[in-house]
matplotlib code that plots the C-alpha trace (Angstrom):
import matplotlib.pyplot as plt

x = [109.7, 109.4, 109.1, 112.2, 111.5, 114.6, 117.9, 121.0, 124.1, 127.6, 129.3, 132.8, 133.1, 133.2, 132.7, 129.6, 127.1, 123.5, 122.1, 118.6, 116.4, 112.9, 110.9, 111.1, 114.0, 116.0, 113.9, 113.9, 115.6, 115.5, 117.9, 120.5, 120.4, 121.4, 124.7, 125.8, 127.8, 128.3, 126.7, 128.8, 127.5, 128.9, 126.7, 128.6, 126.3, 126.4, 124.7, 122.1, 121.1, 121.3, 118.3, 116.2, 117.1, 119.3, 116.4, 114.8, 117.9, 118.8, 115.2, 115.7, 118.9, 117.2, 119.2, 122.6, 125.1, 124.8, 127.0, 127.2, 129.6, 128.1, 130.4, 130.1, 128.3, 130.1, 132.8, 135.1, 135.1, 136.2, 139.7, 142.0, 141.4, 137.6, 138.0, 140.0, 136.8, 135.5, 138.5, 138.3, 134.8, 135.5, 138.5, 136.9, 133.9, 136.3, 134.9, 136.7, 137.5, 134.2, 132.2, 130.2, 130.3, 127.1, 127.4, 124.2, 124.3, 125.6, 128.8, 131.1, 129.8, 130.0, 133.5, 134.8, 133.0, 134.2, 137.8, 137.6, 136.1, 139.0, 141.6, 140.3, 142.1, 143.0, 139.4, 136.0, 132.5, 130.8, 127.3, 126.2, 122.8, 123.0, 120.4, 121.3, 120.6, 124.3, 125.3, 122.6, 123.5, 127.3, 129.5, 127.9, 128.4, 131.8, 134.0, 135.8, 136.5, 138.7, 139.3, 140.4, 143.8, 144.2, 146.1, 143.7, 140.2, 140.0, 143.8, 143.9, 141.8, 141.2, 139.1, 136.9, 133.5, 130.5, 128.6, 125.4, 124.0, 120.5, 118.9, 115.8, 114.2, 112.0, 115.0, 115.2, 112.1, 114.3, 116.9, 116.9, 116.5, 120.2, 121.3, 118.7, 120.1, 123.6, 122.7, 121.1, 124.5, 125.8, 122.5, 123.0, 126.6, 125.5, 123.4, 126.4, 129.1, 127.3, 123.4, 121.9, 118.4, 118.6, 119.8, 116.7, 114.5, 116.0, 115.2, 111.5, 111.3, 113.5, 110.4, 109.2, 112.6, 112.8, 109.2, 110.4, 108.0, 108.7, 108.5, 110.7, 113.3, 113.2, 113.7, 116.6, 118.4, 117.9, 119.2, 122.1, 123.1, 122.9, 125.1, 127.7, 127.5, 128.3, 131.4, 132.7, 132.3, 134.4, 137.1, 137.0, 140.3, 139.9, 142.7, 140.6, 136.9, 135.9, 137.7, 134.8, 132.8, 135.0, 133.4, 133.6, 135.4, 138.9, 137.6, 135.1, 137.6, 139.7, 136.7, 136.0, 139.7, 140.2, 137.1, 137.6, 135.8, 132.1, 131.7, 130.5, 128.7, 130.4, 127.5, 127.6, 131.3, 130.8, 128.0, 130.3, 133.0, 130.8, 130.0, 133.7, 134.4, 131.7, 133.2, 136.7, 135.2, 133.6, 136.8, 138.6, 136.0, 134.6, 131.2, 128.6, 127.6, 123.9, 124.8, 126.8, 123.7, 121.5, 123.9, 124.0, 120.2, 119.6, 122.1, 120.5, 117.1, 118.3, 119.0, 122.7, 125.4, 127.0, 130.0, 132.9, 133.3, 135.1, 137.5, 139.5, 141.7, 143.4, 146.7, 145.0, 142.9, 145.9, 147.8, 144.9, 144.1, 147.8, 147.1, 144.6, 144.4, 144.0, 147.4, 149.6, 153.4, 153.0, 150.3, 146.8, 144.0, 140.6, 137.2, 135.8, 132.7, 132.2, 128.4, 125.7, 126.3, 129.8, 132.8, 136.5, 139.5, 142.4, 145.7, 146.1, 144.6, 145.7, 146.9, 146.0, 142.3, 142.5, 144.0, 141.3, 138.6, 140.1, 140.8, 137.7, 134.8, 132.1, 129.0, 128.2, 128.9, 131.3]
y = [95.0, 94.4, 90.6, 88.9, 86.5, 84.5, 84.7, 83.0, 82.7, 82.9, 80.4, 81.7, 80.7, 83.7, 85.9, 84.3, 86.8, 86.9, 87.9, 89.2, 89.0, 90.6, 93.5, 96.8, 95.8, 98.9, 100.8, 98.1, 99.7, 96.5, 94.8, 97.5, 97.9, 94.3, 94.9, 98.5, 98.4, 102.2, 105.6, 106.6, 105.6, 106.7, 105.9, 105.6, 105.9, 107.5, 110.3, 107.9, 105.9, 108.5, 110.6, 107.4, 105.6, 107.6, 109.2, 105.8, 104.4, 107.3, 107.4, 103.8, 104.8, 107.5, 107.9, 107.2, 109.9, 109.7, 111.3, 110.4, 110.6, 110.6, 109.4, 109.8, 106.9, 104.5, 101.9, 104.5, 106.2, 103.0, 104.5, 105.3, 109.0, 108.7, 106.1, 108.7, 110.9, 108.3, 108.8, 112.6, 112.5, 110.0, 112.1, 115.5, 114.2, 112.6, 109.1, 106.6, 102.9, 101.8, 103.4, 101.5, 102.1, 101.2, 100.7, 101.8, 101.1, 98.7, 96.8, 99.8, 101.4, 98.2, 97.4, 100.9, 101.2, 97.8, 98.5, 101.7, 99.8, 97.3, 100.0, 102.9, 102.8, 99.2, 98.0, 99.3, 97.7, 97.3, 96.6, 96.0, 97.4, 96.5, 98.1, 96.4, 92.8, 92.2, 93.4, 91.5, 88.1, 88.5, 91.5, 92.2, 88.6, 87.1, 90.0, 90.9, 94.7, 96.9, 99.4, 99.2, 100.2, 101.4, 98.2, 95.7, 95.4, 94.9, 94.6, 96.7, 95.5, 93.2, 90.4, 92.0, 90.6, 92.7, 92.3, 91.7, 92.1, 93.7, 92.8, 94.8, 93.3, 96.4, 98.5, 96.5, 98.4, 101.4, 99.6, 100.2, 97.2, 97.1, 97.0, 94.3, 92.1, 92.7, 91.3, 88.2, 87.3, 86.6, 84.7, 82.5, 81.9, 80.0, 77.6, 77.0, 76.3, 74.0, 74.1, 72.5, 72.5, 76.3, 76.7, 74.9, 77.0, 80.1, 78.8, 78.5, 81.8, 84.3, 86.2, 86.6, 87.9, 90.4, 91.5, 92.0, 89.5, 89.8, 86.2, 85.1, 87.8, 86.8, 83.1, 83.9, 86.1, 83.6, 80.7, 82.7, 83.8, 80.3, 79.1, 81.8, 81.5, 77.8, 78.4, 81.3, 79.3, 76.5, 78.8, 82.4, 83.6, 81.9, 79.4, 76.7, 76.2, 79.9, 80.5, 78.7, 81.9, 83.6, 81.7, 84.2, 86.8, 86.4, 87.0, 89.6, 91.6, 91.9, 93.3, 95.9, 97.0, 97.0, 99.0, 101.4, 101.1, 101.9, 101.3, 97.8, 96.8, 94.1, 91.7, 92.3, 91.5, 88.4, 87.2, 87.3, 85.7, 82.8, 82.3, 82.3, 79.8, 77.6, 77.9, 77.0, 74.1, 72.7, 73.1, 71.1, 68.3, 68.9, 70.4, 69.2, 71.5, 71.4, 72.4, 75.4, 76.4, 76.1, 78.3, 81.0, 80.9, 81.6, 84.5, 86.0, 85.5, 87.6, 90.5, 90.1, 90.1, 86.9, 88.2, 90.4, 93.9, 94.3, 96.8, 94.1, 91.9, 88.6, 90.1, 92.6, 89.9, 87.8, 90.7, 91.8, 88.3, 88.0, 90.8, 88.9, 87.7, 84.1, 84.1, 81.8, 81.5, 82.9, 80.4, 81.5, 79.7, 79.5, 78.4, 76.1, 73.8, 70.0, 70.4, 72.7, 72.6, 71.1, 73.4, 73.3, 75.6, 74.6, 75.8, 72.5, 73.3, 73.4, 77.0, 76.5, 76.2, 79.3, 81.1, 79.7, 81.0, 84.4, 84.6, 83.0, 83.5, 85.7, 84.6, 82.0, 78.3, 77.2]
z = [39.8, 36.1, 35.5, 34.3, 31.4, 32.2, 34.0, 32.6, 34.8, 33.5, 35.8, 36.7, 40.4, 42.7, 39.7, 38.4, 37.2, 35.9, 32.5, 33.0, 30.0, 29.6, 28.3, 30.2, 32.4, 31.6, 34.1, 36.8, 39.8, 41.9, 39.5, 39.6, 43.3, 43.8, 41.8, 42.6, 45.9, 46.4, 45.6, 42.5, 39.1, 35.7, 32.7, 29.4, 26.3, 22.9, 21.0, 19.4, 22.5, 25.2, 23.9, 23.8, 27.0, 29.4, 31.3, 31.8, 33.2, 35.5, 36.8, 37.9, 39.7, 41.8, 45.0, 43.5, 42.5, 38.7, 36.0, 32.4, 29.4, 25.9, 23.2, 19.4, 17.8, 15.4, 15.1, 13.8, 17.2, 19.1, 19.6, 22.5, 22.0, 22.4, 25.2, 27.2, 27.4, 30.0, 32.2, 31.9, 33.2, 36.0, 37.2, 36.9, 38.9, 41.5, 41.2, 43.4, 43.0, 44.4, 41.6, 39.1, 35.3, 33.4, 29.6, 27.9, 24.2, 21.6, 21.3, 20.8, 24.0, 25.9, 24.8, 25.6, 28.9, 30.0, 29.1, 31.1, 34.0, 33.8, 33.9, 36.0, 39.3, 38.3, 38.1, 39.2, 39.1, 35.7, 34.4, 30.8, 29.6, 25.9, 23.6, 20.2, 19.3, 18.6, 22.0, 23.8, 22.3, 22.0, 23.0, 26.4, 27.6, 28.4, 29.4, 26.2, 26.2, 24.2, 21.4, 17.8, 16.3, 12.7, 12.0, 13.7, 15.3, 19.1, 19.4, 22.6, 25.5, 28.5, 29.7, 32.4, 33.5, 34.4, 37.7, 35.6, 32.1, 31.8, 28.5, 27.7, 24.6, 24.3, 23.2, 20.0, 18.8, 18.2, 16.0, 12.3, 10.1, 9.1, 12.8, 13.5, 10.7, 11.8, 15.2, 13.6, 12.2, 15.7, 16.5, 13.4, 14.5, 17.6, 15.5, 13.3, 15.9, 18.3, 18.2, 15.0, 16.5, 17.0, 13.4, 12.3, 14.6, 13.0, 9.5, 10.6, 12.6, 10.7, 9.4, 13.0, 14.1, 11.3, 12.2, 15.8, 17.3, 21.0, 21.9, 19.0, 19.9, 23.6, 22.7, 20.3, 22.8, 25.6, 23.6, 22.2, 25.7, 27.1, 24.3, 24.9, 28.7, 28.5, 26.3, 28.4, 31.6, 30.1, 28.6, 29.9, 28.4, 25.0, 25.3, 23.5, 23.1, 23.3, 20.0, 18.3, 19.0, 16.4, 13.5, 10.5, 12.6, 11.1, 7.6, 9.0, 10.9, 7.7, 5.9, 8.7, 8.9, 5.2, 4.4, 7.2, 10.6, 10.4, 6.6, 7.2, 10.4, 12.5, 11.9, 8.2, 8.0, 10.2, 8.0, 5.0, 7.1, 7.9, 4.3, 3.5, 6.3, 4.9, 1.4, 2.6, 4.7, 1.5, -0.5, 2.2, 1.8, 5.3, 4.4, 1.9, -0.9, 0.1, 3.6, 2.4, 0.3, 3.4, 5.4, 2.8, 2.3, 6.0, 6.0, 3.0, 4.6, 7.5, 5.2, 5.3, 2.6, 1.5, -0.5, 0.4, -0.9, -4.2, -2.5, -0.7, -2.9, -2.1, -0.9, 1.4, 2.9, 3.7, 5.1, 7.4, 8.5, 9.6, 12.2, 14.2, 17.8, 16.5, 14.9, 17.1, 16.6, 13.1, 12.2, 11.3, 13.1, 11.6, 12.8, 10.2, 9.9, 9.7, 9.7, 11.0, 14.7, 14.4, 14.3, 15.0, 15.5, 13.3, 11.9, 10.1, 6.7, 3.1, 2.4, -1.2, -0.3, 1.8, -1.2, -3.4, -1.1, -0.9, -4.6, -6.0, -3.5, -4.8, -2.8, -5.5, -5.5, -8.2]

ax = plt.figure().add_subplot(projection="3d")
ax.plot(x, y, z, "-o")
ax.set_aspect("equal")
plt.show()
């Protein structure tokens, strides 16, 4: 068996599951056999990832009945129409309710495969095998699944936990630099919301992460997964604390939707969203200017944008932010910052300062 660098448990009672983290784990048959209860396995991947890793995974699953469905690659394909291809394959191959769906790919594949697993015959077994940094540290953990709608990102979906998550750090070698940076946005998020020491570590080790140093990547993935697992265990369905994981996402989702899915990567939009949340937090008097400068410096260092696209104006931002899962009883809730490592979810803020951030933010301190 390939050595596991670490194992992080997502503690959800009888539904507790492990996140295996290591290099070369994608081909570790012993891991999968612990979590696949019957012979039928459907692998969901995409046109980019399948040529790289599908054979390695299927070789590890020798002895199972394996079929696959290969989806087009990109956020713009995260739709109900493309999602239906998974059901067509499951039904045409006569897969039953004891089958296991394995998501092999990034966040789009994981979200769509997980949503299919949640709904096929009212729920079948599910395993995440994420191959991008963003999926490894965020979207594969916690059970959020779904697809996009033209009017809003991830507005159709379900909470559905996997049986395990298999994080193979070696797959990050095939990521292009833009995708790697996009994943680092979610890594930085964990430092900002509740782990100031991790944020400081990132400041010291960002060059190593960008150079794909194996030990640095393994540590960043492990620490991120531990942070997320702790929050998910405390608030699985996002009724309270888990909403902190959405730092930057309300602004970011507006960018993704407004620009057209796939134009901006999710991590790029979240990076700008975190900068905008920091800007608004400073305007409210909650965050010191030098702290805002420090946040933006790390985001820039990660190779990420710090200002929104010129194509979205103030009114469009407000309209798109109003179609968000964090809107409650007509009131917009935002995740804002008190300090690095200290965040809060609030709807009690001065609307004028939100307007000022949307109207005046340009990635520069005024």
